PDB file with one MODEL, atoms N, CA, C and O in Angstrom:
MODEL        1
ATOM      1  N   MET A   1     191.628  75.169 238.019  1.00  0.00           N
ATOM      2  CA  MET A   1     191.814  76.597 238.172  1.00  0.00           C
ATOM      3  C   MET A   1     192.595  76.844 239.465  1.00  0.00           C
ATOM      4  O   MET A   1     192.187  76.384 240.531  1.00  0.00           O
ATOM      5  N   ASP A   2     193.720  77.570 239.374  1.00  0.00           N
ATOM      6  CA  ASP A   2     194.502  77.839 240.576  1.00  0.00           C
ATOM      7  C   ASP A   2     193.871  78.997 241.348  1.00  0.00           C
ATOM      8  O   ASP A   2     193.009  79.710 240.832  1.00  0.00           O
ATOM      9  N   MET A   3     194.312  79.169 242.581  1.00  0.00           N
ATOM     10  CA  MET A   3     193.706  80.160 243.482  1.00  0.00           C
ATOM     11  C   MET A   3     193.944  81.587 242.979  1.00  0.00           C
ATOM     12  O   MET A   3     193.089  82.459 243.135  1.00  0.00           O
ATOM     13  N   ASN A   4     195.102  81.813 242.382  1.00  0.00           N
ATOM     14  CA  ASN A   4     195.431  83.157 241.921  1.00  0.00           C
ATOM     15  C   ASN A   4     194.471  83.610 240.820  1.00  0.00           C
ATOM     16  O   ASN A   4     193.952  84.725 240.870  1.00  0.00           O
ATOM     17  N   SER A   5     194.240  82.771 239.854  1.00  0.00           N
ATOM     18  CA  SER A   5     193.326  83.145 238.771  1.00  0.00           C
ATOM     19  C   SER A   5     191.891  83.222 239.279  1.00  0.00           C
ATOM     20  O   SER A   5     191.102  84.027 238.784  1.00  0.00           O
ATOM     21  N   PHE A   6     191.547  82.389 240.265  1.00  0.00           N
ATOM     22  CA  PHE A   6     190.209  82.436 240.859  1.00  0.00           C
ATOM     23  C   PHE A   6     189.964  83.805 241.488  1.00  0.00           C
ATOM     24  O   PHE A   6     188.928  84.430 241.260  1.00  0.00           O
ATOM     25  N   PHE A   7     190.943  84.267 242.294  1.00  0.00           N
ATOM     26  CA  PHE A   7     190.776  85.559 242.963  1.00  0.00           C
ATOM     27  C   PHE A   7     190.805  86.718 241.965  1.00  0.00           C
ATOM     28  O   PHE A   7     190.083  87.699 242.140  1.00  0.00           O
ATOM     29  N   ASN A   8     191.621  86.616 240.934  1.00  0.00           N
ATOM     30  CA  ASN A   8     191.642  87.649 239.903  1.00  0.00           C
ATOM     31  C   ASN A   8     190.305  87.727 239.178  1.00  0.00           C
ATOM     32  O   ASN A   8     189.802  88.815 238.895  1.00  0.00           O
ATOM     33  N   ASP A   9     189.737  86.564 238.882  1.00  0.00           N
ATOM     34  CA  ASP A   9     188.434  86.509 238.224  1.00  0.00           C
ATOM     35  C   ASP A   9     187.352  87.076 239.136  1.00  0.00           C
ATOM     36  O   ASP A   9     186.490  87.835 238.693  1.00  0.00           O
ATOM     37  N   LEU A  10     187.403  86.702 240.406  1.00  0.00           N
ATOM     38  CA  LEU A  10     186.428  87.188 241.385  1.00  0.00           C
ATOM     39  C   LEU A  10     186.529  88.705 241.525  1.00  0.00           C
ATOM     40  O   LEU A  10     185.513  89.398 241.563  1.00  0.00           O
ATOM     41  N   GLN A  11     187.752  89.214 241.600  1.00  0.00           N
ATOM     42  CA  GLN A  11     187.964  90.653 241.709  1.00  0.00           C
ATOM     43  C   GLN A  11     187.406  91.375 240.483  1.00  0.00           C
ATOM     44  O   GLN A  11     186.772  92.422 240.613  1.00  0.00           O
ATOM     45  N   GLY A  12     187.640  90.823 239.304  1.00  0.00           N
ATOM     46  CA  GLY A  12     187.117  91.430 238.085  1.00  0.00           C
ATOM     47  C   GLY A  12     185.603  91.470 238.067  1.00  0.00           C
ATOM     48  O   GLY A  12     185.012  92.475 237.672  1.00  0.00           O
ATOM     49  N   LYS A  13     184.966  90.380 238.494  1.00  0.00           N
ATOM     50  CA  LYS A  13     183.499  90.341 238.520  1.00  0.00           C
ATOM     51  C   LYS A  13     182.932  91.318 239.540  1.00  0.00           C
ATOM     52  O   LYS A  13     181.918  91.968 239.287  1.00  0.00           O
ATOM     53  N   ILE A  14     183.581  91.420 240.684  1.00  0.00           N
ATOM     54  CA  ILE A  14     183.106  92.363 241.710  1.00  0.00           C
ATOM     55  C   ILE A  14     183.253  93.795 241.205  1.00  0.00           C
ATOM     56  O   ILE A  14     182.341  94.608 241.359  1.00  0.00           O
ATOM     57  N   GLN A  15     184.393  94.101 240.607  1.00  0.00           N
ATOM     58  CA  GLN A  15     184.615  95.440 240.078  1.00  0.00           C
ATOM     59  C   GLN A  15     183.604  95.771 238.986  1.00  0.00           C
ATOM     60  O   GLN A  15     183.101  96.893 238.922  1.00  0.00           O
ATOM     61  N   GLN A  16     183.307  94.805 238.136  1.00  0.00           N
ATOM     62  CA  GLN A  16     182.320  95.012 237.072  1.00  0.00           C
ATOM     63  C   GLN A  16     180.935  95.246 237.674  1.00  0.00           C
ATOM     64  O   GLN A  16     180.183  96.094 237.194  1.00  0.00           O
ATOM     65  N   ALA A  17     180.601  94.501 238.717  1.00  0.00           N
ATOM     66  CA  ALA A  17     179.304  94.676 239.362  1.00  0.00           C
ATOM     67  C   ALA A  17     179.197  96.050 240.019  1.00  0.00           C
ATOM     68  O   ALA A  17     178.139  96.679 239.982  1.00  0.00           O
ATOM     69  N   ILE A  18     180.296  96.515 240.621  1.00  0.00           N
ATOM     70  CA  ILE A  18     180.281  97.830 241.268  1.00  0.00           C
ATOM     71  C   ILE A  18     180.136  98.936 240.239  1.00  0.00           C
ATOM     72  O   ILE A  18     179.410  99.905 240.465  1.00  0.00           O
ATOM     73  N   GLU A  19     180.824  98.800 239.104  1.00  0.00           N
ATOM     74  CA  GLU A  19     180.744  99.825 238.067  1.00  0.00           C
ATOM     75  C   GLU A  19     179.344  99.923 237.476  1.00  0.00           C
ATOM     76  O   GLU A  19     178.946 100.988 237.003  1.00  0.00           O
ATOM     77  N   GLN A  20     178.601  98.837 237.498  1.00  0.00           N
ATOM     78  CA  GLN A  20     177.258  98.835 236.926  1.00  0.00           C
ATOM     79  C   GLN A  20     176.197  99.149 237.978  1.00  0.00           C
ATOM     80  O   GLN A  20     175.012  99.235 237.658  1.00  0.00           O
ATOM     81  N   SER A  21     176.614  99.318 239.218  1.00  0.00           N
ATOM     82  CA  SER A  21     175.645  99.562 240.285  1.00  0.00           C
ATOM     83  C   SER A  21     175.669 101.031 240.700  1.00  0.00           C
ATOM     84  O   SER A  21     176.541 101.789 240.274  1.00  0.00           O
ATOM     85  N   PRO A  22     174.722 101.420 241.519  1.00  0.00           N
ATOM     86  CA  PRO A  22     174.701 102.800 242.032  1.00  0.00           C
ATOM     87  C   PRO A  22     175.899 103.113 242.936  1.00  0.00           C
ATOM     88  O   PRO A  22     176.137 104.276 243.262  1.00  0.00           O
ATOM     89  N   ALA A  23     176.641 102.104 243.335  1.00  0.00           N
ATOM     90  CA  ALA A  23     177.798 102.332 244.201  1.00  0.00           C
ATOM     91  C   ALA A  23     178.822 103.228 243.517  1.00  0.00           C
ATOM     92  O   ALA A  23     179.485 104.020 244.186  1.00  0.00           O
ATOM     93  N   LYS A  24     178.962 103.121 242.209  1.00  0.00           N
ATOM     94  CA  LYS A  24     179.906 103.963 241.472  1.00  0.00           C
ATOM     95  C   LYS A  24     179.492 105.432 241.572  1.00  0.00           C
ATOM     96  O   LYS A  24     180.333 106.307 241.775  1.00  0.00           O
ATOM     97  N   ASP A  25     178.185 105.695 241.427  1.00  0.00           N
ATOM     98  CA  ASP A  25     177.693 107.067 241.577  1.00  0.00           C
ATOM     99  C   ASP A  25     177.894 107.556 243.009  1.00  0.00           C
ATOM    100  O   ASP A  25     178.231 108.718 243.237  1.00  0.00           O
ATOM    101  N   LEU A  26     177.688 106.671 243.955  1.00  0.00           N
ATOM    102  CA  LEU A  26     177.884 107.025 245.354  1.00  0.00           C
ATOM    103  C   LEU A  26     179.343 107.414 245.600  1.00  0.00           C
ATOM    104  O   LEU A  26     179.623 108.381 246.308  1.00  0.00           O
ATOM    105  N   GLU A  27     180.255 106.665 245.019  1.00  0.00           N
ATOM    106  CA  GLU A  27     181.681 106.969 245.163  1.00  0.00           C
ATOM    107  C   GLU A  27     181.996 108.353 244.590  1.00  0.00           C
ATOM    108  O   GLU A  27     182.723 109.131 245.208  1.00  0.00           O
ATOM    109  N   LYS A  28     181.457 108.656 243.423  1.00  0.00           N
ATOM    110  CA  LYS A  28     181.683 109.962 242.808  1.00  0.00           C
ATOM    111  C   LYS A  28     181.121 111.077 243.685  1.00  0.00           C
ATOM    112  O   LYS A  28     181.755 112.116 243.869  1.00  0.00           O
ATOM    113  N   ASN A  29     179.908 110.847 244.229  1.00  0.00           N
ATOM    114  CA  ASN A  29     179.275 111.857 245.072  1.00  0.00           C
ATOM    115  C   ASN A  29     180.055 112.083 246.360  1.00  0.00           C
ATOM    116  O   ASN A  29     180.196 113.220 246.810  1.00  0.00           O
ATOM    117  N   VAL A  30     180.560 111.014 246.951  1.00  0.00           N
ATOM    118  CA  VAL A  30     181.337 111.140 248.183  1.00  0.00           C
ATOM    119  C   VAL A  30     182.631 111.900 247.902  1.00  0.00           C
ATOM    120  O   VAL A  30     183.022 112.773 248.676  1.00  0.00           O
ATOM    121  N   LYS A  31     183.293 111.569 246.795  1.00  0.00           N
ATOM    122  CA  LYS A  31     184.522 112.286 246.436  1.00  0.00           C
ATOM    123  C   LYS A  31     184.230 113.766 246.214  1.00  0.00           C
ATOM    124  O   LYS A  31     185.007 114.616 246.648  1.00  0.00           O
ATOM    125  N   ALA A  32     183.136 114.085 245.554  1.00  0.00           N
ATOM    126  CA  ALA A  32     182.779 115.478 245.295  1.00  0.00           C
ATOM    127  C   ALA A  32     182.487 116.208 246.602  1.00  0.00           C
ATOM    128  O   ALA A  32     182.908 117.351 246.782  1.00  0.00           O
ATOM    129  N   MET A  33     181.773 115.557 247.509  1.00  0.00           N
ATOM    130  CA  MET A  33     181.473 116.164 248.805  1.00  0.00           C
ATOM    131  C   MET A  33     182.744 116.405 249.610  1.00  0.00           C
ATOM    132  O   MET A  33     182.903 117.457 250.229  1.00  0.00           O
ATOM    133  N   MET A  34     183.641 115.433 249.600  1.00  0.00           N
ATOM    134  CA  MET A  34     184.891 115.577 250.353  1.00  0.00           C
ATOM    135  C   MET A  34     185.746 116.685 249.755  1.00  0.00           C
ATOM    136  O   MET A  34     186.339 117.475 250.490  1.00  0.00           O
ATOM    137  N   THR A  35     185.815 116.750 248.444  1.00  0.00           N
ATOM    138  CA  THR A  35     186.586 117.804 247.790  1.00  0.00           C
ATOM    139  C   THR A  35     186.021 119.172 248.138  1.00  0.00           C
ATOM    140  O   THR A  35     186.771 120.108 248.416  1.00  0.00           O
ATOM    141  N   GLN A  36     184.705 119.285 248.122  1.00  0.00           N
ATOM    142  CA  GLN A  36     184.058 120.547 248.465  1.00  0.00           C
ATOM    143  C   GLN A  36     184.313 120.895 249.930  1.00  0.00           C
ATOM    144  O   GLN A  36     184.566 122.053 250.261  1.00  0.00           O
ATOM    145  N   GLY A  37     184.245 119.900 250.801  1.00  0.00           N
ATOM    146  CA  GLY A  37     184.493 120.129 252.227  1.00  0.00           C
ATOM    147  C   GLY A  37     185.928 120.554 252.487  1.00  0.00           C
ATOM    148  O   GLY A  37     186.171 121.467 253.276  1.00  0.00           O
ATOM    149  N   PHE A  38     186.882 119.900 251.831  1.00  0.00           N
ATOM    150  CA  PHE A  38     188.283 120.260 252.015  1.00  0.00           C
ATOM    151  C   PHE A  38     188.583 121.652 251.475  1.00  0.00           C
ATOM    152  O   PHE A  38     189.428 122.365 252.018  1.00  0.00           O
ATOM    153  N   SER A  39     187.892 122.039 250.406  1.00  0.00           N
ATOM    154  CA  SER A  39     188.145 123.362 249.835  1.00  0.00           C
ATOM    155  C   SER A  39     187.679 124.466 250.784  1.00  0.00           C
ATOM    156  O   SER A  39     188.192 125.584 250.720  1.00  0.00           O
ATOM    157  N   LYS A  40     186.722 124.175 251.657  1.00  0.00           N
ATOM    158  CA  LYS A  40     186.245 125.168 252.615  1.00  0.00           C
ATOM    159  C   LYS A  40     187.189 125.304 253.807  1.00  0.00           C
ATOM    160  O   LYS A  40     187.168 126.320 254.501  1.00  0.00           O
ATOM    161  N   LEU A  41     188.012 124.291 254.048  1.00  0.00           N
ATOM    162  CA  LEU A  41     188.946 124.349 255.163  1.00  0.00           C
ATOM    163  C   LEU A  41     190.156 125.182 254.800  1.00  0.00           C
ATOM    164  O   LEU A  41     190.505 125.317 253.627  1.00  0.00           O
ATOM    165  N   ASP A  42     190.781 125.726 255.795  1.00  0.00           N
ATOM    166  CA  ASP A  42     191.976 126.550 255.582  1.00  0.00           C
ATOM    167  C   ASP A  42     193.200 125.641 255.637  1.00  0.00           C
ATOM    168  O   ASP A  42     193.914 125.602 256.638  1.00  0.00           O
ATOM    169  N   LEU A  43     193.430 124.916 254.552  1.00  0.00           N
ATOM    170  CA  LEU A  43     194.527 123.959 254.487  1.00  0.00           C
ATOM    171  C   LEU A  43     195.657 124.496 253.629  1.00  0.00           C
ATOM    172  O   LEU A  43     195.438 125.325 252.746  1.00  0.00           O
ATOM    173  N   VAL A  44     196.873 124.017 253.894  1.00  0.00           N
ATOM    174  CA  VAL A  44     198.020 124.381 253.074  1.00  0.00           C
ATOM    175  C   VAL A  44     198.545 123.126 252.399  1.00  0.00           C
ATOM    176  O   VAL A  44     198.329 122.006 252.862  1.00  0.00           O
ATOM    177  N   THR A  45     199.236 123.346 251.298  1.00  0.00           N
ATOM    178  CA  THR A  45     199.826 122.208 250.600  1.00  0.00           C
ATOM    179  C   THR A  45     201.074 121.757 251.352  1.00  0.00           C
ATOM    180  O   THR A  45     201.594 122.476 252.206  1.00  0.00           O
ATOM    181  N   ARG A  46     201.538 120.579 251.027  1.00  0.00           N
ATOM    182  CA  ARG A  46     202.746 120.067 251.660  1.00  0.00           C
ATOM    183  C   ARG A  46     203.942 120.953 251.328  1.00  0.00           C
ATOM    184  O   ARG A  46     204.811 121.181 252.170  1.00  0.00           O
ATOM    185  N   GLU A  47     203.978 121.449 250.092  1.00  0.00           N
ATOM    186  CA  GLU A  47     205.070 122.320 249.670  1.00  0.00           C
ATOM    187  C   GLU A  47     205.089 123.602 250.500  1.00  0.00           C
ATOM    188  O   GLU A  47     206.148 124.030 250.958  1.00  0.00           O
ATOM    189  N   GLU A  48     203.916 124.217 250.693  1.00  0.00           N
ATOM    190  CA  GLU A  48     203.834 125.425 251.508  1.00  0.00           C
ATOM    191  C   GLU A  48     204.257 125.145 252.947  1.00  0.00           C
ATOM    192  O   GLU A  48     204.952 125.950 253.566  1.00  0.00           O
ATOM    193  N   PHE A  49     203.835 124.002 253.469  1.00  0.00           N
ATOM    194  CA  PHE A  49     204.199 123.613 254.831  1.00  0.00           C
ATOM    195  C   PHE A  49     205.706 123.448 254.960  1.00  0.00           C
ATOM    196  O   PHE A  49     206.303 123.927 255.925  1.00  0.00           O
ATOM    197  N   ASP A  50     206.326 122.775 253.997  1.00  0.00           N
ATOM    198  CA  ASP A  50     207.771 122.557 254.039  1.00  0.00           C
ATOM    199  C   ASP A  50     208.533 123.878 253.964  1.00  0.00           C
ATOM    200  O   ASP A  50     209.534 124.058 254.658  1.00  0.00           O
ATOM    201  N   ILE A  51     208.068 124.793 253.132  1.00  0.00           N
ATOM    202  CA  ILE A  51     208.714 126.102 253.018  1.00  0.00           C
ATOM    203  C   ILE A  51     208.626 126.849 254.344  1.00  0.00           C
ATOM    204  O   ILE A  51     209.617 127.407 254.816  1.00  0.00           O
ATOM    205  N   GLN A  52     207.441 126.858 254.940  1.00  0.00           N
ATOM    206  CA  GLN A  52     207.279 127.545 256.227  1.00  0.00           C
ATOM    207  C   GLN A  52     208.113 126.881 257.319  1.00  0.00           C
ATOM    208  O   GLN A  52     208.617 127.555 258.218  1.00  0.00           O
ATOM    209  N   ASN A  53     208.254 125.583 257.242  1.00  0.00           N
ATOM    210  CA  ASN A  53     209.076 124.858 258.204  1.00  0.00           C
ATOM    211  C   ASN A  53     210.544 125.275 258.079  1.00  0.00           C
ATOM    212  O   ASN A  53     211.230 125.446 259.086  1.00  0.00           O
ATOM    213  N   GLN A  54     211.019 125.438 256.848  1.00  0.00           N
ATOM    214  CA  GLN A  54     212.391 125.895 256.621  1.00  0.00           C
ATOM    215  C   GLN A  54     212.582 127.330 257.119  1.00  0.00           C
ATOM    216  O   GLN A  54     213.600 127.644 257.736  1.00  0.00           O
ATOM    217  N   VAL A  55     211.605 128.197 256.853  1.00  0.00           N
ATOM    218  CA  VAL A  55     211.683 129.581 257.325  1.00  0.00           C
ATOM    219  C   VAL A  55     211.737 129.607 258.851  1.00  0.00           C
ATOM    220  O   VAL A  55     212.511 130.364 259.437  1.00  0.00           O
ATOM    221  N   LEU A  56     210.931 128.794 259.479  1.00  0.00           N
ATOM    222  CA  LEU A  56     210.917 128.731 260.939  1.00  0.00           C
ATOM    223  C   LEU A  56     212.258 128.240 261.485  1.00  0.00           C
ATOM    224  O   LEU A  56     212.748 128.765 262.485  1.00  0.00           O
ATOM    225  N   ALA A  57     212.845 127.250 260.845  1.00  0.00           N
ATOM    226  CA  ALA A  57     214.139 126.726 261.296  1.00  0.00           C
ATOM    227  C   ALA A  57     215.217 127.799 261.172  1.00  0.00           C
ATOM    228  O   ALA A  57     216.040 127.949 262.076  1.00  0.00           O
ATOM    229  N   LYS A  58     215.227 128.548 260.066  1.00  0.00           N
ATOM    230  CA  LYS A  58     216.205 129.624 259.898  1.00  0.00           C
ATOM    231  C   LYS A  58     215.992 130.716 260.946  1.00  0.00           C
ATOM    232  O   LYS A  58     216.955 131.226 261.520  1.00  0.00           O
ATOM    233  N   THR A  59     214.740 131.071 261.193  1.00  0.00           N
ATOM    234  CA  THR A  59     214.422 132.095 262.183  1.00  0.00           C
ATOM    235  C   THR A  59     214.857 131.651 263.576  1.00  0.00           C
ATOM    236  O   THR A  59     215.405 132.441 264.346  1.00  0.00           O
ATOM    237  N   ARG A  60     214.610 130.401 263.889  1.00  0.00           N
ATOM    238  CA  ARG A  60     215.009 129.865 265.193  1.00  0.00           C
ATOM    239  C   ARG A  60     216.529 129.907 265.346  1.00  0.00           C
ATOM    240  O   ARG A  60     217.027 130.253 266.418  1.00  0.00           O
ATOM    241  N   ALA A  61     217.270 129.561 264.298  1.00  0.00           N
ATOM    242  CA  ALA A  61     218.736 129.592 264.347  1.00  0.00           C
ATOM    243  C   ALA A  61     219.238 131.021 264.545  1.00  0.00           C
ATOM    244  O   ALA A  61     220.160 131.253 265.327  1.00  0.00           O
ATOM    245  N   LYS A  62     218.633 131.980 263.835  1.00  0.00           N
ATOM    246  CA  LYS A  62     219.029 133.378 264.000  1.00  0.00           C
ATOM    247  C   LYS A  62     218.729 133.872 265.408  1.00  0.00           C
ATOM    248  O   LYS A  62     219.534 134.594 265.996  1.00  0.00           O
ATOM    249  N   LEU A  63     217.591 133.493 265.949  1.00  0.00           N
ATOM    250  CA  LEU A  63     217.214 133.887 267.301  1.00  0.00           C
ATOM    251  C   LEU A  63     218.202 133.337 268.322  1.00  0.00           C
ATOM    252  O   LEU A  63     218.618 134.051 269.235  1.00  0.00           O
ATOM    253  N   GLU A  64     218.579 132.070 268.172  1.00  0.00           N
ATOM    254  CA  GLU A  64     219.541 131.472 269.103  1.00  0.00           C
ATOM    255  C   GLU A  64     220.891 132.174 269.009  1.00  0.00           C
ATOM    256  O   GLU A  64     221.543 132.395 270.029  1.00  0.00           O
ATOM    257  N   ALA A  65     221.322 132.529 267.788  1.00  0.00           N
ATOM    258  CA  ALA A  65     222.594 133.245 267.616  1.00  0.00           C
ATOM    259  C   ALA A  65     222.523 134.622 268.268  1.00  0.00           C
ATOM    260  O   ALA A  65     223.475 135.055 268.918  1.00  0.00           O
ATOM    261  N   LEU A  66     221.395 135.308 268.094  1.00  0.00           N
ATOM    262  CA  LEU A  66     221.229 136.621 268.715  1.00  0.00           C
ATOM    263  C   LEU A  66     221.190 136.523 270.239  1.00  0.00           C
ATOM    264  O   LEU A  66     221.745 137.376 270.933  1.00  0.00           O
ATOM    265  N   GLU A  67     220.540 135.492 270.754  1.00  0.00           N
ATOM    266  CA  GLU A  67     220.503 135.301 272.208  1.00  0.00           C
ATOM    267  C   GLU A  67     221.914 135.089 272.758  1.00  0.00           C
ATOM    268  O   GLU A  67     222.256 135.624 273.813  1.00  0.00           O
ATOM    269  N   GLN A  68     222.729 134.313 272.050  1.00  0.00           N
ATOM    270  CA  GLN A  68     224.108 134.091 272.481  1.00  0.00           C
ATOM    271  C   GLN A  68     224.911 135.389 272.416  1.00  0.00           C
ATOM    272  O   GLN A  68     225.713 135.675 273.305  1.00  0.00           O
ATOM    273  N   ARG A  69     224.694 136.157 271.378  1.00  0.00           N
ATOM    274  CA  ARG A  69     225.412 137.425 271.228  1.00  0.00           C
ATOM    275  C   ARG A  69     225.031 138.398 272.337  1.00  0.00           C
ATOM    276  O   ARG A  69     225.897 139.055 272.914  1.00  0.00           O
ATOM    277  N   VAL A  70     223.745 138.490 272.636  1.00  0.00           N
ATOM    278  CA  VAL A  70     223.286 139.371 273.715  1.00  0.00           C
ATOM    279  C   VAL A  70     223.868 138.908 275.051  1.00  0.00           C
ATOM    280  O   VAL A  70     224.300 139.733 275.856  1.00  0.00           O
ATOM    281  N   ALA A  71     223.882 137.612 275.288  1.00  0.00           N
ATOM    282  CA  ALA A  71     224.456 137.095 276.530  1.00  0.00           C
ATOM    283  C   ALA A  71     225.939 137.437 276.626  1.00  0.00           C
ATOM    284  O   ALA A  71     226.425 137.799 277.698  1.00  0.00           O
ATOM    285  N   ALA A  72     226.658 137.326 275.516  1.00  0.00           N
ATOM    286  CA  ALA A  72     228.085 137.668 275.514  1.00  0.00           C
ATOM    287  C   ALA A  72     228.278 139.164 275.755  1.00  0.00           C
ATOM    288  O   ALA A  72     229.167 139.554 276.513  1.00  0.00           O
ATOM    289  N   LEU A  73     227.466 140.000 275.126  1.00  0.00           N
ATOM    290  CA  LEU A  73     227.563 141.440 275.330  1.00  0.00           C
ATOM    291  C   LEU A  73     227.231 141.815 276.769  1.00  0.00           C
ATOM    292  O   LEU A  73     227.894 142.671 277.355  1.00  0.00           O
ATOM    293  N   GLU A  74     226.210 141.183 277.344  1.00  0.00           N
ATOM    294  CA  GLU A  74     225.862 141.454 278.734  1.00  0.00           C
ATOM    295  C   GLU A  74     226.988 141.022 279.669  1.00  0.00           C
ATOM    296  O   GLU A  74     227.288 141.717 280.640  1.00  0.00           O
ATOM    297  N   ALA A  75     227.608 139.888 279.383  1.00  0.00           N
ATOM    298  CA  ALA A  75     228.728 139.429 280.209  1.00  0.00           C
ATOM    299  C   ALA A  75     229.910 140.380 280.104  1.00  0.00           C
ATOM    300  O   ALA A  75     230.576 140.663 281.100  1.00  0.00           O
ATOM    301  N   ALA A  76     230.172 140.877 278.892  1.00  0.00           N
ATOM    302  CA  ALA A  76     231.278 141.818 278.712  1.00  0.00           C
ATOM    303  C   ALA A  76     230.971 143.138 279.433  1.00  0.00           C
ATOM    304  O   ALA A  76     231.861 143.735 280.039  1.00  0.00           O
ATOM    305  N   LEU A  77     229.743 143.581 279.368  1.00  0.00           N
ATOM    306  CA  LEU A  77     229.339 144.805 280.055  1.00  0.00           C
ATOM    307  C   LEU A  77     229.451 144.643 281.557  1.00  0.00           C
ATOM    308  O   LEU A  77     229.930 145.549 282.239  1.00  0.00           O
ATOM    309  N   ASP A  78     229.021 143.510 282.087  1.00  0.00           N
ATOM    310  CA  ASP A  78     229.128 143.231 283.523  1.00  0.00           C
ATOM    311  C   ASP A  78     230.591 143.197 283.949  1.00  0.00           C
ATOM    312  O   ASP A  78     230.933 143.705 285.017  1.00  0.00           O
ATOM    313  N   ALA A  79     231.455 142.606 283.131  1.00  0.00           N
ATOM    314  CA  ALA A  79     232.877 142.521 283.449  1.00  0.00           C
ATOM    315  C   ALA A  79     233.523 143.910 283.437  1.00  0.00           C
ATOM    316  O   ALA A  79     234.395 144.215 284.251  1.00  0.00           O
ATOM    317  N   LYS A  80     233.078 144.732 282.503  1.00  0.00           N
ATOM    318  CA  LYS A  80     233.622 146.080 282.391  1.00  0.00           C
ATOM    319  C   LYS A  80     233.196 146.946 283.557  1.00  0.00           C
ATOM    320  O   LYS A  80     233.976 147.765 284.041  1.00  0.00           O
ATOM    321  N   GLN A  81     231.958 146.771 284.014  1.00  0.00           N
ATOM    322  CA  GLN A  81     231.417 147.566 285.115  1.00  0.00           C
ATOM    323  C   GLN A  81     231.994 147.131 286.458  1.00  0.00           C
ATOM    324  O   GLN A  81     232.000 147.913 287.409  1.00  0.00           O
ATOM    325  N   SER A  82     232.473 145.907 286.547  1.00  0.00           N
ATOM    326  CA  SER A  82     232.984 145.407 287.827  1.00  0.00           C
ATOM    327  C   SER A  82     234.392 145.797 288.095  1.00  0.00           C
ATOM    328  O   SER A  82     234.944 145.442 289.137  1.00  0.00           O
TER     329      SER A  82
ENDMDL
END
């Protein structure tokens, strides 16, 4: 028996033992608890996060353009007043 088939057989037996033991129920209960806990948190999906990130980038670009425009207008006003 080669090592690869030995480990595959061992993995299968361990998985079978876990499925027949209370560990499988424990796994289900832990997943249910975690799902319930996450649902109580104020989390956003990755898609929502990416959309908000794009909105923020556009807003930041507009703000920088407006800041440059205001600076140019202030410089023109200062030049006119001088």
